[in-house]
C-alpha positions in Angstrom: -202.6 22.0 169.5 -204.3 25.3 168.9 -204.4 26.4 165.3 -201.1 28.1 164.3 -202.0 31.3 162.5 -199.9 32.9 159.8 -199.2 36.3 161.3 -201.6 37.4 164.0 -201.4 40.8 165.8 -199.1 40.9 168.9 -200.0 43.6 171.4 -197.3 44.7 173.8 -199.6 45.6 176.7 -198.9 49.3 176.6 -201.5 50.1 173.9 -204.4 50.3 176.4 -202.9 53.3 178.2 -203.0 55.4 175.0 -206.5 54.1 174.1 -207.7 55.0 177.7 -206.2 58.4 177.4 -208.1 59.0 174.1 -211.4 58.0 175.9 -210.6 60.0 179.0 -210.0 63.2 176.9 -212.8 62.4 174.5 -210.5 62.3 171.4 -212.5 59.6 169.8 -213.0 61.0 166.3 -210.2 61.0 163.7 -207.1 63.2 164.5 -205.9 64.2 167.9 -202.8 64.0 170.2 -202.2 60.3 169.5 -202.1 60.9 165.7 -199.7 63.8 166.1 -197.4 61.8 168.4 -197.5 58.7 166.1 -196.6 60.8 163.1 -193.7 62.4 165.0 -192.5 59.0 166.3 -192.7 57.4 162.9 -190.8 60.3 161.3 -188.1 60.0 163.9 -187.7 56.3 163.6 -187.3 56.5 159.8 -185.3 59.8 159.8 -187.7 61.5 157.4 -189.0 65.1 157.5 -192.7 64.3 157.7 -195.4 61.6 158.0 -199.2 61.6 157.4 -201.0 58.8 159.2 -203.7 57.4 157.0 -206.6 55.0 157.3 -204.8 52.4 155.1 -201.6 51.8 153.2 -203.7 51.9 150.0 -204.9 55.4 150.9 -201.3 56.4 151.3 -200.4 55.2 147.8 -203.5 57.0 146.4 -202.4 60.3 148.1 -198.9 59.8 146.7 -200.3 59.5 143.2 -202.5 62.6 143.7 -199.5 64.6 144.9 -197.7 63.6 141.7 -200.7 64.8 139.7 -201.4 61.5 138.0 -204.1 62.0 135.3 -206.3 59.6 133.3 -204.2 57.8 130.6 -200.9 58.3 132.4 -198.8 55.2 132.8 -197.6 53.9 136.1 -194.9 51.2 136.3 -195.4 48.8 139.1 -193.9 45.6 140.4 -195.9 42.6 139.3 -195.1 40.4 142.2 -197.2 42.1 144.9 -200.8 42.4 146.3 -203.2 44.3 144.1 -203.4 47.1 146.6 -200.1 48.3 145.3 -201.6 49.3 142.0 -205.4 49.8 142.6 -205.0 53.5 143.5 -203.6 54.0 139.9 -206.9 52.6 138.6 -208.8 55.1 140.8 -207.2 57.8 138.7 -207.8 55.9 135.5 -204.0 55.6 134.9 -202.6 52.6 132.9 -200.5 50.1 134.8 -197.4 48.6 133.2 -196.0 45.6 135.1 -192.3 44.9 135.8 -191.1 41.4 136.5 -189.3 40.3 139.7 -185.7 39.0 139.8 -184.4 36.1 141.9 -181.9 37.9 144.2 -184.6 39.9 146.0 -188.0 38.7 144.5 -188.5 42.5 143.9 -188.6 44.6 140.8 -186.0 43.6 138.2 -183.7 46.5 137.2 -183.1 44.7 133.8 -186.9 44.6 133.0 -187.3 48.2 134.3 -184.5 49.4 132.0 -186.2 47.8 128.9 -189.5 49.2 129.9 -188.1 52.7 130.3 -186.2 52.6 127.0 -189.4 51.5 125.2 -191.4 54.3 126.9 -188.8 56.9 126.1 -188.8 55.8 122.5 -192.5 56.2 122.3 -192.5 59.5 124.2 -194.7 58.0 126.9 -192.5 57.9 130.1 -194.4 56.8 133.2 -195.7 59.4 135.7 -194.4 57.2 138.6 -192.6 54.0 139.4 -194.2 52.0 142.3 -191.6 49.5 143.7 -192.5 47.0 146.3 -190.2 45.7 149.1 -191.8 42.2 149.1 -192.1 40.3 152.4 -189.7 42.8 154.0 -186.8 42.4 151.5 -185.4 45.4 149.7 -185.2 45.7 146.0 -181.8 46.7 144.4 -182.3 50.3 145.3 -179.1 51.6 143.7 -179.9 50.2 140.3 -183.6 51.1 140.5 -183.0 54.7 141.7 -180.3 55.2 139.1 -182.7 54.3 136.3 -185.5 56.5 137.9 -183.1 59.4 138.2 -181.8 58.9 134.6 -185.3 59.4 133.2 -186.4 61.8 136.0 -189.3 59.5 137.1 -190.5 59.8 140.8 -190.4 56.6 142.8 -193.1 55.5 145.3 -191.8 52.9 147.7 -194.5 50.4 148.8 -192.9 49.4 152.0 -196.2 48.0 153.4 -194.4 44.8 154.4 -191.0 46.3 155.1 -191.2 48.7 158.1 -187.8 48.5 159.8 -186.0 46.8 156.9 -182.9 48.6 155.7 -180.8 49.0 152.5 -177.2 49.9 153.2 -178.2 51.1 156.7 -181.1 53.3 155.5 -184.7 52.5 156.2 -186.8 51.3 153.4 -189.6 53.7 152.4 -187.2 56.7 152.6 -185.4 56.5 149.2 -188.1 57.6 146.8 -190.2 60.7 146.5 -192.7 59.0 148.8 -192.8 55.9 150.9 -195.8 54.1 152.3 -196.3 51.7 155.2 -199.2 49.5 156.3 -200.4 48.8 159.8 -203.0 46.2 158.9 -203.6 43.5 161.5 -201.1 41.0 160.0 -198.2 43.4 159.6 -195.1 43.5 161.8 -196.7 46.1 163.9 -200.4 47.1 163.7 -202.9 49.8 164.4 -205.7 47.4 163.6 -206.1 49.1 160.3 -204.0 52.0 159.1 -201.1 53.2 157.0 -198.7 56.1 156.6 -197.3 58.3 153.8 -193.7 59.5 154.4 -191.5 62.0 152.6 -188.6 64.4 153.0 -190.8 67.0 151.4 -192.8 68.4 154.3 -194.9 70.7 152.1 -196.1 67.6 150.2 -197.0 65.8 153.4 -198.9 68.9 154.6 -200.9 68.8 151.3 -201.5 65.1 151.8 -203.0 65.8 155.2 -205.2 68.5 153.6 -206.4 66.1 150.8 -207.0 63.4 153.4 -209.4 65.5 155.4 -211.8 66.3 152.6 -209.7 69.2 151.2 -211.4 71.8 153.3 -210.0 75.2 152.8 -209.0 77.4 155.8 -212.1 79.6 155.9 -214.9 80.4 158.3 -217.2 78.2 156.2 -216.9 74.9 154.2 -215.1 75.8 151.0 -213.5 73.3 148.6 -211.3 73.8 145.6 -209.9 70.3 145.2 -211.4 66.8 145.5 -210.7 65.4 149.0 -210.8 62.1 150.8 -211.6 60.7 154.2 -208.2 59.1 154.7 -206.9 60.1 158.1 -206.1 57.6 160.9 -208.3 57.7 164.0 -206.9 58.9 167.3 -207.7 55.7 169.0 -205.9 53.5 166.4 -202.9 55.9 166.5 -202.6 55.2 170.2 -202.1 51.5 169.4 -199.5 52.5 166.9 -197.5 54.6 169.4 -197.1 51.5 171.7 -196.5 49.1 168.8 -193.7 51.3 167.4 -191.9 51.1 170.7 -191.5 47.3 170.3 -190.8 47.2 166.6 -187.1 46.3 167.0 -188.1 43.4 169.3 -190.6 42.2 166.7 -188.0 42.4 163.9 -185.5 40.4 166.0 -188.2 37.8 166.7 -189.2 37.6 163.0 -185.6 37.1 162.0 -185.1 34.4 164.7 -188.2 32.5 163.4 -186.8 32.7 159.8 -183.4 31.4 161.0 -185.1 28.5 162.9 -187.0 27.4 159.8 -183.9 27.7 157.7 -182.0 25.4 160.1 -185.0 23.0 160.2 -185.0 22.7 156.4 -181.3 23.0 155.7 -180.9 19.3 154.7 -184.0 19.3 152.3 -182.5 19.8 148.8 -185.7 21.0 147.1 -186.4 23.8 149.6 -184.9 27.2 149.0 -185.4 30.0 151.6 -186.1 33.6 150.5 -182.7 35.3 149.9 -181.4 38.4 151.7 -179.5 40.8 149.5 -176.0 41.8 150.7 -175.9 45.1 152.6 -179.7 44.8 153.4 -181.5 43.7 156.5 -185.0 42.3 156.0 -187.6 42.4 158.8 -188.5 38.9 157.6 -192.2 39.9 158.0 -193.2 36.4 156.7 -191.0 33.4 156.3 -191.2 32.4 152.7 -189.6 29.6 150.7 -189.6 27.9 147.4 -190.3 24.1 147.0 -189.2 22.5 143.8 -191.0 19.5 142.3 -194.0 19.9 144.6 -197.4 21.5 144.5 -197.6 24.3 147.1 -201.4 24.3 146.9 -201.5 20.6 148.0 -198.9 21.3 150.7 -200.9 24.2 152.0 -204.1 22.0 152.1 -202.2 19.3 154.1 -200.8 21.9 156.5 -204.4 23.3 157.0 -205.6 19.8 157.9 -202.9 19.7 160.6 -204.0 23.1 162.1 -201.3 25.2 160.4 -202.2 28.3 158.4 -200.0 28.8 155.4 -200.4 31.0 152.3 -199.3 30.9 148.7 -197.0 33.6 147.4 -198.6 36.5 145.5 -200.1 35.7 142.2 -198.4 38.2 139.8 -200.6 41.1 138.8 -199.9 40.6 135.1 -201.5 37.2 135.5 -204.7 38.6 137.0 -207.8 38.7 134.7 -208.3 42.4 135.4 -204.9 43.1 133.9 -204.9 40.7 131.0 -204.4 43.5 128.4 -201.8 45.5 130.3 -198.1 45.6 129.2 -195.6 43.4 131.1 -191.8 43.3 130.9 -190.2 40.0 132.0 -186.8 39.8 133.7 -185.3 37.9 130.8 -186.8 38.7 127.5 -188.4 35.7 125.8 -188.4 33.5 128.9 -191.0 32.6 131.6 -191.3 35.4 134.1 -189.5 35.1 137.5 -192.7 36.2 139.3 -194.6 33.3 137.8 -191.9 30.9 138.9 -192.0 32.2 142.4 -195.8 31.9 142.5 -195.7 28.4 141.2 -193.2 27.2 143.8 -193.6 29.4 146.8 -195.2 29.2 150.3 -195.5 31.5 153.3 -195.2 29.7 156.7 -196.5 30.9 160.1 -194.4 33.7 161.3 -196.3 35.3 164.2 -194.0 36.8 166.9 -195.9 35.0 169.6 -195.1 31.6 168.2 -193.5 29.2 170.7 -190.6 27.0 169.8 -192.9 24.0 170.2 -195.3 25.4 167.6 -192.5 26.2 165.2 -191.0 22.7 165.6 -194.4 21.3 164.9 -194.6 23.2 161.6 -191.1 22.1 160.7 -191.9 18.4 161.5 -195.2 18.5 159.7 -193.6 20.1 156.6 -190.9 17.4 156.6 -193.5 14.6 156.9 -195.5 16.1 154.0 -192.4 16.3 151.7 -191.3 12.8 152.6 -194.5 11.2 151.3 
């Protein structure tokens, strides 16, 4: 059997028409009609005022921090259970990350840990400049609790919804609750532009300024004139064409991802030491990746055995507070004085192939192989 990949791109077939149009009209360089349409379509899908399409999701986070005027020495609170791209832009600005633990209901930022961190920061007179929450693997955090705390202390929230396009909390799209939201269209995401991202907000003026910053901050004059530091962060017109077509099939992709998750769940239902990733009440996850916990087993060893059988799997995110680069940064665990939830998740977790082109035969092969490995 051909190798079963974790989450490969899935083209709909309509992408080529937008790419051909870009070539036919010679809109090859960044910006152009496809970018404009992709931004409009994405804003409409998420019911937000404005969108800036960017070269990466990381670039979108960086722009959000610039719009919030983050300065060297400012603190940024961030989920610890995430990929490093969630916090790297804070380092670009020489800000200081403070990491917040996960909790078991969502695997996202713990409101309990966030509350303690904010109380300590307020007591020290060092409230963070922003809170970066991450909707991990497509699952929403507890938005009511998180936003209540952020509003209590008047701290802007950046939603890293890189993995959560199309997911909802109480019927509202993730990425649209905070001051800014970001999405990623990397090759392995639920829809892709090959490489790309987006910054979204209900503050159109802020998005307009993000577009300005992302095109080298060139002032509107007859000559090249610059007052602010700018960046080369805009999405190309060709890649935006892919995004237009991909967005048209997003709901189909979500339905397939959820069906894949459900099939795995049924396949492992009788295995007592497997726990599937939860879905919080009143939320709908896009189930970007099927993730699970395996008690009393070594996920690294299981991953190696799956690889030997032609199945690509992945460990869960190693918490950022456990990364050598952040060994001296503050961390607030979910339950004070106990092992962090994020570390427990990392120690037990595995991501299984979840590509939307998977056949039932391929998925059954993954399930059978997993069962054989665990039965040894």
